C-alpha positions in Angstrom: 24.3 30.0 -29.7 21.3 31.0 -27.5 19.0 30.1 -30.3 20.5 26.7 -30.7 20.2 26.0 -27.0 16.6 27.2 -27.0 15.7 24.7 -29.7 17.6 21.9 -28.0 15.7 22.7 -24.8 12.4 22.7 -26.7 13.1 19.3 -28.3 14.3 17.7 -25.1 11.2 19.1 -23.2 8.9 17.8 -25.9 10.6 14.4 -25.8 10.3 14.2 -22.0 6.6 15.4 -21.9 5.9 12.8 -24.6 7.5 10.1 -22.5 5.5 11.2 -19.5 2.2 11.1 -21.4 3.0 7.7 -22.9 4.5 5.9 -19.9 2.8 7.8 -17.1 0.6 5.8 -14.7 -0.4 8.4 -12.2 -1.8 11.8 -13.4 -0.7 13.8 -10.3 2.9 12.5 -10.6 2.9 13.1 -14.4 1.7 16.7 -13.8 4.4 17.2 -11.3 7.1 16.2 -13.7 5.7 18.4 -16.5 5.9 21.4 -14.1 9.5 20.5 -13.1 10.5 20.3 -16.8 8.8 23.6 -17.5 10.4 25.4 -14.5 13.9 24.0 -14.7 15.3 24.2 -18.3 17.6 21.2 -19.2 17.9 20.2 -15.5 14.2 19.2 -15.4 14.7 16.8 -18.3 17.8 15.3 -16.7 16.0 14.8 -13.4 13.1 13.2 -15.1 15.4 10.8 -17.0 17.2 9.9 -13.8 14.3 9.7 -11.4 11.0 9.9 -13.2 11.0 7.4 -16.0 8.9 4.3 -15.6 11.6 1.6 -15.9 9.0 -1.2 -15.5 8.6 -0.9 -19.3 12.2 -2.0 -19.8 13.6 -5.4 -18.7 17.1 -5.3 -17.3 17.2 -9.0 -17.1 15.6 -11.8 -19.2 15.1 -14.8 -16.9 14.4 -17.4 -19.6 18.1 -18.5 -20.0 18.5 -18.5 -16.2 15.4 -20.6 -15.7 16.7 -23.2 -18.2 19.7 -23.7 -16.0 17.7 -24.6 -12.9 17.6 -28.3 -12.1 14.2 -28.3 -10.4 11.3 -26.1 -9.7 10.3 -24.3 -6.6 9.9 -26.2 -3.3 6.4 -27.5 -2.8 3.9 -24.9 -1.8 1.8 -25.3 1.3 -1.2 -26.2 -0.8 0.8 -29.2 -2.3 2.0 -30.5 1.0 0.2 -33.0 3.1 -1.4 -33.4 5.5 -3.4 -30.2 5.0 -1.9 -27.5 7.2 -3.7 -24.9 9.3 -2.3 -22.3 6.9 -4.7 -23.5 4.2 -7.7 -22.8 6.4 -6.7 -19.1 7.0 -8.2 -17.1 4.2 -6.1 -14.0 5.1 -2.8 -15.9 4.7 -3.9 -17.6 1.6 -4.7 -14.3 -0.1 -1.4 -12.8 0.9 0.6 -15.8 -0.1 -1.2 -15.9 -3.5 -0.3 -12.3 -4.1 3.4 -12.9 -3.4 3.4 -16.0 -5.5 1.9 -14.1 -8.5 4.4 -11.3 -8.1 7.6 -13.2 -7.1 7.1 -16.8 -8.2 7.8 -17.9 -4.6 5.5 -20.1 -2.5 5.2 -20.2 1.3 7.2 -23.3 2.4 7.2 -25.1 5.7 9.9 -27.0 7.5 12.2 -24.1 8.2 14.3 -23.1 11.2 14.5 -19.4 11.5 16.6 -17.4 14.0 16.0 -13.7 14.4 19.2 -11.7 14.9 18.5 -8.5 16.7 21.7 -6.4 16.1 25.0 -6.3 14.3 26.8 -8.2 17.1 24.4 -11.2 16.9 24.4 -11.1 13.1 28.1 -11.1 12.4 28.8 -13.6 15.2 26.4 -16.1 13.5 27.5 -15.2 10.0 31.2 -15.7 10.6 30.6 -19.0 12.5 28.6 -20.3 9.5 31.2 -19.1 7.0 33.9 -20.9 9.0 32.0 -24.1 8.5 31.7 -23.7 4.7 32.9 -26.7 2.7 31.9 -25.9 -0.8 30.9 -22.3 -1.4 30.0 -18.9 0.1 27.7 -16.6 -1.9 27.5 -13.1 -0.5 25.6 -10.0 -1.7 25.4 -6.6 0.0 24.3 -3.1 -0.8 27.2 -1.7 1.3 30.5 -3.4 1.7 32.4 -0.7 3.7 36.1 -0.6 4.6 36.8 -1.5 8.2 37.4 -4.3 10.7 34.5 -6.5 9.4 35.6 -6.3 5.8 39.2 -7.1 6.8 38.0 -10.1 8.8 36.0 -11.3 5.7 39.1 -10.9 3.5 41.2 -13.0 5.9 38.5 -15.7 6.3 37.9 -15.9 2.5 41.6 -16.3 1.9 41.8 -19.3 4.2 38.6 -20.9 2.9 39.7 -20.5 -0.8 42.9 -22.4 0.1 40.6 -25.1 1.5 38.8 -25.4 -1.9 35.8 -23.3 -1.0 34.4 -21.1 -3.8 33.6 -17.5 -2.8 31.4 -15.2 -4.9 30.6 -11.6 -4.0 28.0 -9.2 -5.5 27.9 -5.5 -4.4 26.1 -2.4 -5.4 28.3 0.1 -7.3 26.9 3.1 -5.5 26.4 1.8 -2.0 29.8 0.1 -2.0 31.7 2.9 -3.9 34.6 2.7 -1.4 35.2 -0.9 -2.6 36.6 0.3 -5.9 40.3 0.1 -6.5 42.6 -1.5 -4.0 39.9 -3.1 -1.7 38.3 -4.9 -4.7 41.7 -6.0 -6.0 42.5 -7.5 -2.7 39.5 -9.8 -3.0 40.3 -10.6 -6.6 43.9 -11.4 -5.7 43.0 -14.1 -3.3 40.6 -15.7 -5.8 37.2 -14.2 -4.9 34.8 -14.0 -7.9 33.5 -10.4 -7.3 31.2 -8.3 -9.4 29.4 -5.0 -9.1 25.7 -4.9 -9.9 24.8 -2.3 -12.6 28.3 -0.7 -12.4 28.3 3.1 -12.7 30.0 3.9 -16.0 29.8 6.8 -18.4 27.8 4.8 -21.0 25.0 3.8 -18.6 25.2 6.6 -16.0 21.9 8.3 -16.8 20.0 5.0 -17.3 21.0 3.0 -14.2 22.3 5.5 -11.6 19.0 5.7 -9.7 18.3 1.9 -9.7 20.3 0.2 -7.0 20.5 -3.3 -5.6 19.7 -3.0 -2.0 19.6 -6.7 -1.1 21.6 -8.3 1.7 22.0 -12.1 1.1 24.5 -14.7 2.2 24.1 -18.4 1.3 26.6 -21.0 2.5 26.7 -24.5 0.9 23.0 -24.1 0.2 22.4 -25.2 3.8 22.1 -21.9 5.7 21.2 -18.4 4.5 21.1 -14.9 5.9 19.1 -11.9 4.9 17.7 -8.8 6.4 18.7 -5.2 6.8 22.3 -5.4 8.1 25.1 -4.2 5.8 28.8 -4.9 6.1 29.8 -1.8 8.0 31.6 -1.2 11.3 28.7 1.1 12.3 26.9 -2.0 13.5 29.6 -3.1 15.9 31.2 0.2 17.0 30.1 3.6 18.3 30.7 6.4 15.9 29.1 9.0 13.5 27.0 10.7 16.2 24.2 8.0 16.0 25.9 5.4 18.3 26.0 1.8 17.3 23.4 1.1 14.6 20.7 -1.4 15.4 19.2 -3.7 12.8 17.4 -7.0 12.3 18.5 -10.0 10.3 17.5 -13.6 9.8 19.4 -16.9 9.9 17.5 -19.5 7.9 17.8 -23.3 7.4 15.4 -25.5 5.5 13.5 -25.3 2.2 13.4 -21.5 2.3 17.2 -21.4 1.6 16.6 -22.4 -2.0 14.2 -19.5 -2.7 16.6 -16.8 -1.2 19.5 -18.5 -3.0 17.7 -18.2 -6.3 17.4 -14.4 -5.8 21.2 -14.3 -5.4 21.9 -16.7 -8.3 19.7 -14.6 -10.6 21.6 -11.5 -9.7 24.9 -13.2 -10.1 23.9 -14.5 -13.5 23.0 -10.9 -14.5 26.0 -9.2 -13.0 28.8 -11.7 -14.0 27.5 -12.3 -17.6 29.0 -15.8 -17.0 27.3 -17.8 -19.7 29.0 -21.0 -18.6 27.8 -20.7 -15.0 25.8 -23.8 -14.0 23.1 -22.7 -11.7 21.9 -26.3 -11.1 25.2 -27.1 -9.4 24.4 -24.8 -6.5 20.8 -25.8 -5.8 19.6 -28.9 -3.9 16.5 -30.2 -2.2 16.4 -29.1 1.4 15.3 -31.3 4.3 13.0 -29.9 6.9 14.8 -28.2 9.8 12.0 -26.8 11.8 8.3 -25.9 11.7 8.3 -22.3 10.5 6.3 -21.4 7.3 8.2 -18.7 5.4 8.0 -17.0 2.0 10.6 -14.9 0.1 9.4 -11.6 -1.4 11.7 -10.0 -4.0 11.2 -7.2 -6.4 12.9 -4.5 -8.4 12.3 -1.7 -11.0 11.9 -4.2 -13.8 9.3 -6.3 -12.0 5.8 -6.3 -13.5 4.4 -5.1 -10.2 5.8 -3.2 -7.2 6.1 -6.4 -5.1 7.4 -4.9 -1.9 4.7 -2.2 -1.7 2.0 -4.6 -2.5 3.2 -7.1 0.1 3.1 -4.4 2.8 -0.3 -3.0 1.7 -1.8 -6.5 1.6 -0.5 -7.3 5.0 -2.0 -4.1 6.4 -5.3 -4.9 4.8 -5.3 -8.3 6.4 -4.9 -6.8 9.9 -7.6 -7.5 12.4 -6.2 -6.1 15.6 -2.8 -4.4 15.3 0.0 -3.2 12.9 3.5 -2.5 14.2 6.0 -0.8 11.8 9.7 -0.1 12.5 11.7 1.8 9.9 14.2 4.7 9.8 13.0 6.0 6.4 9.2 5.9 6.6 8.4 7.8 3.3 5.8 5.8 1.5 3.6 7.0 -1.3 0.0 8.1 -1.2 -1.5 4.6 -1.7 0.3 3.2 1.4 -0.6 6.3 3.5 -4.2 6.0 2.7 -4.3 2.3 3.5 -2.6 3.0 6.8 -5.0 5.8 7.7 -8.0 3.7 6.6 -7.1 0.7 8.9 -6.5 3.1 11.8 -9.9 4.6 11.3 -11.4 1.1 11.2 -10.1 0.6 14.7 -6.9 -1.4 14.1 -4.2 -0.4 16.5 -1.4 1.1 14.4 2.1 1.9 15.9 5.0 3.5 14.0 8.5 3.3 15.6 11.3 5.4 14.1 14.6 6.8 15.4 14.5 10.3 16.8 17.9 11.0 15.1 18.6 10.2 11.5 21.6 9.8 9.2 19.7 11.9 6.7 18.3 15.3 7.5 16.2 15.4 4.4 14.7 12.0 5.1 14.0 13.0 8.7 12.1 16.2 7.8 10.2 14.6 5.0 9.2 11.8 7.4 8.0 14.3 10.0 5.9 16.1 7.5 3.5 13.1 7.5 3.1 12.9 11.2 0.2 15.3 11.7 -2.1 13.5 9.2 -1.2 10.1 10.8 -1.6 11.3 14.4 -5.0 12.8 13.4 -6.5 9.4 12.5 -5.1 7.7 15.6 -1.8 6.3 14.5 0.6 6.0 17.5 4.1 7.4 16.7 7.2 6.6 18.9 10.7 8.1 18.6 13.3 5.7 19.8 16.5 7.2 21.2 19.0 4.9 19.4 19.3 4.6 15.7 17.6 1.5 14.3 18.0 0.6 10.6 15.4 -2.3 10.8 12.6 -2.8 8.3 9.9 -4.7 10.2 6.1 -5.0 9.7 4.2 -7.0 12.3 0.5 -7.8 11.7 -1.7 -9.2 14.5 -0.1 -12.1 16.2 0.9 -14.3 13.3 2.6 -12.4 10.5 6.0 -10.6 10.5 8.1 -9.3 7.6 11.8 -8.7 7.9 14.2 -7.8 5.1 15.8 -5.0 3.1 12.7 -3.2 1.9 12.2 0.3 3.5 8.8 1.9 3.7 9.6 4.4 1.0 9.2 5.1 -2.7 12.7 4.1 -3.4 12.3 0.6 -2.1 8.8 0.4 -3.6 9.8 1.6 -7.1 13.5 1.9 -7.6 15.6 -0.6 -5.7 16.0 -4.4 -5.9 14.9 -5.7 -2.5 14.4 -9.0 -0.6 12.1 -9.6 2.4 11.2 -12.8 4.1 7.6 -13.1 5.4 7.1 -15.4 8.4 3.7 -17.0 9.0 4.6 -18.0 12.6 2.9 -17.2 15.9 5.9 -17.8 18.1 8.3 -15.6 16.2 5.6 -12.9 15.7 4.7 -12.9 19.4 8.4 -12.5 20.4 9.0 -9.7 17.9 5.8 -7.9 19.0 6.8 -8.1 22.7 10.3 -6.7 21.9 8.7 -4.0 19.8 6.3 -2.9 22.6 9.2 -2.9 25.1 11.1 -0.4 22.9 8.0 1.7 22.6 7.7 1.9 26.4 11.1 3.5 26.6 10.6 5.7 23.5 9.1 9.2 23.3 5.5 9.1 22.2 4.5 11.9 19.9 1.5 13.9 20.9 -0.8 15.5 18.3 -1.3 18.7 20.3 2.4 19.1 21.0 3.4 18.3 17.4 1.0 20.9 16.1 2.9 23.6 18.0 6.3 22.9 16.4 8.2 25.9 15.1 7.6 27.6 11.7 11.1 26.7 10.7 10.5 23.0 11.2 7.3 23.2 9.3 9.0 24.9 6.5 11.8 22.3 6.3 9.2 19.5 6.4 7.3 21.1 3.5 10.5 21.6 1.6 11.9 18.1 1.9 8.5 16.5 1.4 8.6 17.9 -2.1 11.7 15.7 -2.7 10.2 12.6 -1.1 10.3 10.5 -4.3 14.1 11.1 -4.6 15.1 10.3 -1.0 
């Protein structure tokens, strides 16, 4: 028996090491996985299969059939609109927009009205008002749909709207919304909601898809108004509880041509999750009239994208910075390329501010995050610890670029999750966001390099321990 297990271990290890060599892109990461496989018999191979394989080589979704069902192409890009806009004269914005277009097949589009929603109260008030006005359909997608008052309110609203003839479709992530299984899901099905998990966790695909989650938050109503950002459907955003208080987050309400682009992200996911071959995508898309003056661009990416679109968006934005970079995120755990870019721009004299919560819902993430502080403080990055817990994912560059969405500044969002951000090329929104950001920093605790160096041995040990697991957090 021992001999058989030994040979099985050797064969599995050789397979895994062969896969690392064949698919590996970064030597340091590849070497790390080889060491894990060598040190942890059997378990090392399983960990590599779950967390280490380069899934960009495998396409979960073939978009050809989906694209055939679209009635028209993307909205006009800024370059195609006339008269020529100031956007076209800004080389920084043109380069950034070109990158996102190449990665995501979305152009920056003008004519949008964008409302920034600063917390759960604002977000759900606006969302429920918009859904109450629905006449044709409500399309809703979340990473977390959690039992509670908000979900009960949605159930009651959807039941009424379906009786009025409104179609309701829901997508949810199988892991993030695991509490939805069983009776809660059946309640939605019983009232006529078309509801589907994305990449459901089943025995036959457990090892292949467990680590790849759909982290997007999107709602589209009648293709006239859309919502996206960082807020999940959870009572944490409207009630005090769990030791972290009422969670803060940032969301967007959007009207105008940008609605089509964020809707296409949902429709593509629905087409994949539902396996509904008769679904007519074109029936849910329509040309959108201008509703405002904001220029916006959707950024979407996932583990089967050709490039890590979210990471490249953030790095490109930072490289474009001339005066300042402001980052807010509860899980600031980026890879080496991102950290080197951030340190480089700080050394070049760009003001770099990082705002994170002092308390976290994940001890592992908190200590892994703190393990990066000393090297960042050493190059002049300002780090602020806010007292309340904010789940926002925000990047503000200079006075005219701001990104808001679901993409965290971590390896999971960069490599493993399906994410959606919206990039706003707008001075007014950026200025307001920047002012609010700096107001929060004024009330937060600024981390001093000298004080931080004197932290306890125990904290340093925990930081080093959890930094080792950074790619998995």
